[in-house]
C-alpha positions in Angstrom: 262.7 -32.0 59.2 259.0 -32.1 60.3 256.8 -35.0 59.3 254.7 -32.7 57.2 257.7 -31.4 55.3 259.0 -34.9 54.8 255.6 -36.0 53.5 255.4 -33.1 51.0 258.9 -33.8 49.8 258.0 -37.5 49.3 254.9 -36.5 47.3 257.0 -34.1 45.1 259.5 -36.9 44.4 256.7 -39.3 43.7 255.0 -36.9 41.2 258.4 -36.2 39.6 259.0 -40.0 39.3 255.6 -40.5 37.8 256.2 -37.9 35.1 259.6 -39.3 34.4 258.3 -42.8 33.9 255.4 -41.5 31.8 257.8 -39.4 29.6 260.3 -42.3 29.2 257.5 -44.7 28.2 255.4 -42.5 25.9 257.6 -39.5 25.1 256.0 -37.3 22.5 253.5 -40.0 21.4 251.6 -39.0 24.6 250.2 -36.0 22.7 248.7 -38.2 20.0 247.2 -40.6 22.6 245.7 -37.6 24.4 244.4 -36.2 21.1 242.7 -39.6 20.4 241.0 -39.5 23.8 239.7 -36.0 23.2 238.6 -36.9 19.8 236.6 -39.7 21.2 235.0 -37.3 23.7 234.1 -34.9 20.9 232.3 -37.6 18.9 230.5 -39.0 21.9 229.5 -35.6 23.1 228.1 -34.6 19.7 226.0 -37.7 19.6 224.9 -38.2 23.3 226.3 -36.0 26.0 225.9 -32.5 24.6 228.4 -31.0 27.0 229.5 -28.7 24.2 226.0 -27.3 23.8 225.9 -26.5 27.5 229.2 -24.7 27.2 227.8 -22.7 24.3 224.7 -21.7 26.3 226.9 -20.5 29.2 229.0 -18.5 26.8 225.9 -17.1 25.1 224.7 -15.8 28.5 228.1 -14.1 29.2 228.4 -12.6 25.7 224.8 -11.4 25.9 225.3 -9.8 29.3 228.6 -8.1 28.4 228.1 -7.2 24.7 228.8 -3.6 23.7 226.4 -3.0 20.8 222.9 -3.6 22.2 219.8 -3.0 20.0 217.5 -0.3 21.1 214.0 -1.3 22.3 211.1 -0.4 20.0 209.8 2.9 21.4 206.3 2.1 20.2 206.1 -0.8 22.6 204.9 0.5 26.0 204.2 -1.6 29.1 201.4 -0.7 31.4 202.7 -2.2 34.6 200.5 -3.7 37.3 203.4 -3.3 39.7 203.6 -3.4 43.5 202.8 0.3 43.7 199.6 -0.2 41.7 198.6 -3.2 43.8 199.0 -1.0 46.9 197.4 2.1 45.5 194.3 0.3 44.3 193.8 -2.1 47.3 191.7 0.5 49.2 189.0 0.8 46.4 189.3 -2.5 44.6 190.8 -5.0 47.0 193.6 -7.4 46.4 194.4 -8.8 42.9 192.6 -9.9 40.8 190.5 -6.7 40.6 187.0 -6.7 39.3 187.1 -7.0 35.5 185.1 -3.8 35.1 188.3 -1.9 36.2 190.1 -3.4 33.2 187.1 -2.8 30.9 187.1 0.9 31.9 190.8 1.1 31.4 190.5 -0.5 28.0 187.7 1.9 26.9 189.8 5.0 27.9 192.9 3.5 26.2 191.0 2.9 22.9 190.1 6.6 22.7 193.8 7.3 22.1 193.9 4.9 19.1 196.7 2.6 20.1 198.1 0.3 17.4 197.4 -2.8 19.6 196.5 -3.7 23.1 198.1 -6.9 24.4 196.9 -8.4 27.7 199.5 -10.6 29.4 196.7 -11.7 31.7 194.9 -15.0 31.4 191.1 -14.6 31.8 190.4 -18.3 32.4 187.5 -18.2 34.9 184.4 -16.1 35.5 184.2 -13.8 38.6 181.2 -15.5 40.2 180.9 -12.7 42.7 180.8 -9.9 40.1 178.9 -11.1 37.0 178.0 -7.6 36.0 181.7 -6.6 36.1 182.5 -9.5 33.8 179.7 -8.5 31.4 181.1 -4.9 31.3 184.6 -6.2 30.4 183.1 -8.6 27.8 181.3 -5.7 26.1 184.3 -3.5 26.2 186.4 -6.1 24.5 183.7 -6.8 21.9 183.9 -3.2 20.7 187.6 -3.5 19.9 189.5 -4.9 16.9 193.0 -4.5 18.1 193.1 -6.4 21.4 195.1 -9.6 21.9 194.8 -12.2 24.6 196.8 -15.2 25.8 195.9 -18.9 26.1 197.8 -21.4 28.1 199.1 -24.8 26.8 199.0 -27.5 29.5 201.0 -30.7 29.7 200.5 -32.8 26.6 200.1 -35.8 28.8 196.6 -34.5 29.6 195.5 -34.1 26.0 193.3 -37.2 26.0 191.3 -35.7 28.9 190.6 -32.4 27.1 187.5 -31.5 25.2 189.3 -28.7 23.3 189.9 -29.7 19.7 193.0 -28.3 18.1 191.2 -27.5 14.9 188.7 -25.3 16.7 191.2 -23.0 18.4 191.1 -19.5 16.9 194.2 -18.7 14.8 195.4 -22.4 14.5 196.8 -23.4 11.1 198.0 -26.5 9.3 201.7 -27.5 9.3 203.0 -27.8 5.8 203.7 -31.3 4.5 201.8 -32.8 7.5 198.3 -34.2 7.7 196.5 -32.7 10.7 194.4 -34.9 12.9 190.9 -33.3 12.7 189.6 -34.8 16.0 192.8 -34.3 18.1 192.3 -32.7 21.4 194.8 -30.6 23.3 195.0 -29.7 27.0 194.5 -25.9 26.8 193.2 -23.1 29.0 191.2 -20.7 26.8 189.8 -17.4 27.9 186.4 -17.5 29.5 184.9 -14.5 27.6 183.0 -15.0 24.4 184.1 -11.7 23.0 187.7 -12.8 23.2 187.0 -16.2 21.5 184.9 -14.5 18.8 187.6 -11.9 18.2 190.0 -14.8 17.6 193.1 -12.7 18.5 194.6 -15.4 20.7 198.1 -16.9 21.1 200.1 -19.0 23.5 202.0 -17.1 26.2 203.8 -20.2 27.5 207.5 -19.5 28.1 209.7 -22.6 27.7 213.1 -22.3 29.4 216.1 -24.4 28.2 217.2 -27.5 30.1 219.1 -25.4 32.6 216.0 -23.3 33.5 217.1 -20.2 31.6 214.8 -18.5 29.0 216.7 -17.8 25.8 214.1 -18.4 23.2 210.4 -17.8 22.6 207.9 -20.0 20.8 206.6 -18.8 17.4 204.1 -21.7 17.1 203.6 -25.0 18.7 203.3 -28.1 16.5 200.6 -30.5 17.9 199.0 -33.3 15.8 199.8 -31.6 12.5 198.4 -28.3 13.8 200.4 -25.1 14.3 199.1 -23.3 17.4 200.5 -19.7 17.3 202.1 -17.8 20.1 200.8 -14.5 21.3 203.8 -12.4 19.8 203.3 -14.2 16.4 199.6 -13.3 16.4 200.3 -9.7 17.3 202.9 -9.4 14.5 200.5 -11.1 12.0 197.6 -8.8 13.1 199.8 -5.7 12.5 200.6 -6.8 8.9 204.0 -8.2 9.6 205.4 -11.6 8.7 206.0 -14.0 11.6 209.1 -16.2 11.6 208.7 -19.6 9.8 210.5 -21.5 12.6 208.9 -23.0 15.7 210.9 -20.8 18.0 213.4 -17.9 17.9 216.4 -17.1 20.1 215.7 -13.7 21.7 217.9 -10.8 20.8 217.6 -9.1 24.2 217.4 -5.3 24.4 218.8 -5.1 27.9 218.1 -5.8 31.5 214.6 -5.7 32.9 212.7 -2.4 32.6 214.3 -1.5 29.3 211.0 -0.8 27.6 209.0 2.3 28.3 206.9 1.5 31.4 204.1 3.3 33.1 202.3 2.3 36.3 198.7 1.0 35.8 197.4 2.9 38.8 198.9 6.2 37.7 197.3 5.9 34.3 193.9 4.8 35.6 193.7 7.5 38.3 194.6 10.1 35.7 191.9 8.8 33.3 189.4 9.2 36.1 190.2 12.9 36.7 188.0 15.6 35.3 191.0 17.3 33.9 193.6 14.6 33.1 197.3 15.7 33.4 198.8 13.1 31.2 199.2 13.6 27.5 196.0 12.8 25.6 197.9 10.9 22.9 200.3 9.1 25.2 199.4 5.7 23.7 198.5 6.8 20.2 200.0 4.4 17.6 201.7 2.3 20.4 201.7 -1.4 21.1 200.4 -1.4 24.7 201.2 -4.4 26.8 199.2 -4.8 30.0 201.0 -7.1 32.5 202.7 -7.3 35.8 206.2 -7.0 37.1 205.1 -7.3 40.7 207.2 -10.1 42.3 204.2 -11.1 44.5 202.4 -12.2 41.3 205.2 -14.6 40.4 205.4 -13.8 36.7 209.2 -13.8 36.6 211.7 -16.0 34.8 215.5 -16.4 34.8 217.2 -15.1 31.6 220.8 -14.4 30.5 220.4 -10.9 31.8 218.6 -11.3 35.1 217.5 -14.0 37.5 214.1 -12.3 37.9 213.0 -11.1 34.5 209.3 -10.1 34.4 207.3 -12.2 32.0 205.7 -9.1 30.4 209.2 -7.8 29.5 210.0 -11.2 27.9 206.8 -10.9 25.9 207.7 -7.4 24.8 211.1 -8.6 23.7 209.5 -11.4 21.6 207.1 -9.0 19.9 209.9 -6.6 19.2 212.1 -9.3 17.8 209.5 -10.8 15.6 208.2 -7.5 14.4 211.7 -6.3 13.4 212.9 -9.7 12.3 216.2 -9.2 14.2 215.9 -12.3 16.4 219.1 -14.3 16.6 220.0 -16.9 14.0 222.3 -19.6 15.3 223.8 -22.0 12.8 223.1 -25.6 13.9 226.7 -26.8 13.3 226.2 -30.4 14.2 229.1 -31.3 11.9 230.9 -28.0 11.8 231.5 -27.7 15.6 232.9 -31.2 16.1 235.1 -30.9 13.0 236.5 -27.6 14.3 237.2 -29.1 17.7 239.0 -32.0 16.0 241.0 -29.7 13.8 242.2 -27.6 16.7 243.0 -30.7 18.9 245.0 -32.5 16.2 246.7 -29.3 15.0 247.9 -28.6 18.5 248.8 -32.3 19.1 250.9 -32.3 15.9 252.8 -29.2 17.0 253.6 -30.7 20.3 254.6 -34.1 18.7 256.9 -32.5 16.2 258.4 -30.3 18.9 258.0 -27.0 17.0 258.8 -25.0 20.1 256.8 -24.1 23.1 257.0 -20.4 22.5 255.6 -20.8 18.9 252.9 -23.2 20.1 251.8 -20.9 22.9 251.6 -17.9 20.5 249.9 -19.7 17.7 247.4 -21.4 20.0 246.7 -18.2 21.9 246.2 -16.2 18.8 243.8 -18.8 17.3 241.7 -18.9 20.4 241.6 -15.1 20.6 240.5 -14.9 17.0 237.8 -17.5 17.4 236.4 -15.9 20.5 236.6 -12.5 18.8 234.5 -13.9 15.9 231.9 -15.1 18.5 231.8 -11.8 20.3 231.7 -9.7 17.1 228.9 -11.8 15.7 226.6 -11.2 18.7 227.4 -7.5 18.6 227.4 -6.7 14.9 224.9 -9.1 13.4 221.9 -11.3 14.1 223.8 -14.4 13.2 225.4 -15.7 16.3 228.5 -17.9 15.5 229.1 -19.6 18.8 232.6 -21.1 18.7 233.1 -21.3 22.5 232.5 -25.0 22.6 235.3 -26.0 20.3 237.5 -23.3 22.0 236.9 -24.8 25.4 237.6 -28.3 24.3 240.8 -27.2 22.5 241.9 -25.2 25.6 241.4 -28.3 27.8 243.6 -30.3 25.5 246.2 -27.6 25.3 246.3 -27.2 29.1 246.9 -31.0 29.7 249.5 -31.2 27.0 251.3 -28.1 28.2 251.4 -29.5 31.8 252.8 -32.7 30.5 255.4 -30.9 28.4 256.6 -28.8 31.4 256.6 -31.7 33.8 258.5 -34.0 31.5 260.9 -31.4 30.0 264.0 -32.7 31.9 263.2 -36.3 31.1 262.7 -35.6 27.4 265.7 -33.3 26.9 267.7 -34.7 23.9 271.0 -33.3 25.0 274.4 -34.8 24.1 275.2 -34.7 27.8 272.2 -36.9 28.6 273.1 -39.3 25.8 276.7 -39.6 27.0 275.5 -40.2 30.6 273.4 -43.1 29.3 276.3 -44.7 27.4 279.4 -46.5 28.6 282.9 -46.7 27.2 284.9 -44.1 25.3 282.9 -41.5 23.3 283.7 -38.9 20.6 282.1 -35.6 21.6 281.8 -32.6 19.3 280.9 -29.1 20.4 279.9 -26.1 18.3 279.7 -22.8 20.2 278.0 -19.8 18.5 278.2 -16.5 20.4 276.1 -13.5 19.4 277.8 -10.1 19.8 276.4 -8.3 22.9 275.3 -5.3 21.0 273.4 -7.2 18.3 270.0 -6.5 19.9 268.0 -7.0 23.0 267.5 -10.7 23.0 264.2 -11.9 24.5 263.8 -15.5 25.8 261.2 -16.2 23.1 263.5 -15.0 20.3 266.4 -17.1 21.7 264.2 -20.1 21.8 263.1 -19.7 18.2 266.8 -19.4 17.1 267.7 -22.5 19.2 265.0 -24.5 17.4 266.2 -23.3 14.0 269.7 -24.3 14.8 268.7 -27.7 16.2 266.7 -28.4 13.0 269.5 -27.3 10.6 271.8 -29.9 9.1 270.9 -33.6 8.9 272.5 -35.5 11.9 271.0 -35.9 15.3 272.2 -33.1 17.6 271.1 -31.0 20.6 271.1 -27.2 20.8 271.0 -25.2 24.0 271.0 -21.6 24.9 273.6 -20.3 27.4 272.5 -16.9 28.7 275.3 -16.1 31.1 273.0 -16.5 34.1 274.4 -19.9 35.1 277.1 -20.4 37.8 280.7 -21.3 37.4 282.2 -21.8 33.9 278.8 -21.3 32.2 278.6 -17.7 33.4 281.3 -16.8 30.9 279.0 -17.6 28.0 276.4 -14.9 27.3 274.0 -15.1 24.3 275.8 -18.3 23.3 274.3 -21.4 21.6 275.9 -24.7 22.3 275.3 -27.4 19.7 276.6 -30.9 20.6 277.0 -34.3 19.0 278.1 -37.6 20.5 279.0 -40.9 19.0 280.9 -44.0 20.1 284.7 -43.4 19.7 285.1 -46.5 17.4 282.2 -45.5 15.1 284.2 -43.8 12.4 281.2 -43.6 10.0 279.1 -41.7 12.6 282.0 -39.4 13.5 282.5 -38.6 9.8 278.7 -37.9 9.5 278.9 -35.6 12.5 281.9 -33.6 11.0 279.9 -33.2 7.7 277.0 -32.0 9.8 279.1 -29.5 11.6 280.3 -28.1 8.2 276.7 -28.0 7.0 275.5 -26.1 10.1 278.3 -23.5 10.0 277.7 -23.0 6.3 274.0 -22.3 7.0 274.5 -20.1 10.0 274.2 -16.7 8.2 270.9 -17.8 6.6 269.5 -19.4 9.8 270.4 -16.6 12.2 269.7 -14.0 9.5 265.9 -14.7 9.9 266.0 -13.3 13.4 268.9 -10.8 13.7 270.9 -8.4 11.5 273.9 -10.6 10.4 276.3 -7.7 9.9 280.1 -8.5 10.0 281.0 -9.6 13.6 277.4 -10.1 14.6 278.1 -13.7 15.5 281.3 -15.8 16.1 281.6 -19.5 16.4 284.2 -22.2 17.3 284.2 -26.0 17.1 285.9 -28.3 19.6 285.9 -32.1 19.5 287.6 -34.8 21.6 287.4 -38.1 23.5 285.4 -38.4 26.7 284.3 -41.2 28.9 280.6 -42.2 29.1 278.6 -42.5 32.3 279.0 -40.1 35.2 282.5 -39.2 33.9 280.9 -37.5 30.9 280.1 -34.4 32.9 283.8 -33.7 33.5 284.6 -34.5 29.9 282.0 -31.9 28.6 283.3 -29.3 31.0 286.8 -29.8 29.7 285.5 -29.3 26.1 283.8 -26.1 27.0 286.9 -24.8 28.9 289.2 -25.7 25.9 286.8 -24.0 23.5 286.8 -20.9 25.7 290.6 -20.7 25.8 290.9 -21.1 22.1 288.2 -18.4 21.6 290.2 -16.0 23.8 293.4 -16.8 22.0 292.0 -15.8 18.6 290.7 -12.6 20.1 286.9 -13.3 20.2 284.8 -10.6 21.9 283.8 -11.7 25.4 
């Protein structure tokens, strides 16, 4: 034997010894200890760690990416895309980005002739173009002639608020937060548009995108609360300006319409060059009644964020999704569940622990646990497909699955050690013993017996009667004498030979079990005449290692008696 093989064999023996010692020390109480540890984790996690929340976020991303029922994007929202093709096409005449503002002014003028519902710039005009003041003036005048244009402003780090000269109360569109007293002189670090026409128009909103702790964008701000003031976001201002009602929460979880480039998109350069033709080829009402977003999907302009649907999701598409969600009111509602989720986790943990502790049967536990997890995940998946209320049960499911996995490994690893067979009991005792054996054989043609069905019947037999006993299934797959027993249940009792009271109790129990056989077995098979046959054998055996031979003798005697009375084999 090679050193490696010897080492592996030693490790296997060491692991087996560990499980045996653990089983003999703790037995089924292990499941309760384990449930207590998991319960402690659930409580600490709910209060401090928030691992469950991270699980739910990961599950949300998977559910969102693979859901079947996806809301259609609003066809009235159109993106005019300053993409890489536009940057390349316009570089010859207008240079690199940013282009002179007159280009955008002329584009806006032509756009307004088609009577769009709203024009939303996803471009921050924070500084003047010192080399083209006339171009800036042209753009400023073009904006001043509109009443349906919306522009972004940028919220900076609140740590710099004391250095700012921008008072929150003076920002266009700002409102007071209900039940709070706003600070009238509070300043906020904010980048406002440079142009006076934009400030006078007052159609301003934040276009900050705040990702979750893992860097993924799942929600969008409705308004930002600062010093008692509610500073609105750009999508909220658009919805308000169009006569809609913006959400009354600070942020909403986005109900994504699909991967990037889901919304109708046209290239900025294609539209601009067509506008400049004497005879335009595009439809003259292409943007009539539309919400037109002007922004960029060009990777070189770095306006991309990771979302559940893509690692590089253009910011203008996220803005379009937020406007779409707030306008329709179909953003996702997620119940907070600070108490519900931990309670559900504890319920599943202790329900599973109790089933293992009471030894209701591994087949039954596996089926019930598997069905419960499937149902809970089904509720989660159905909620994100069929409603706007996302019931995310994946955190409790994951915790329960972790508990079940450890408990199941323990149950398999310690099965031999924890077997409550009469043979093991007789091996552990010395002296003369009184052994009792009840063999129950099912007729071969009764029905096709699955292992799970046999296990359920075995448990039912073991739990029948009142005295301590063990029940095993003999399937005819064993070697030697045991191969003669097919679809046979062996129920065994053992007691000291001198304990007459215990022997009498066992005999009473045998009578009770045989009397209950038709009812017990009738739950699982058709108990027609001849469906099952049974025989009882008892005798004296010696404890210790000699018990093996004693039990074999009882089985052989029972088999002979069975044959003598003409039982079907």
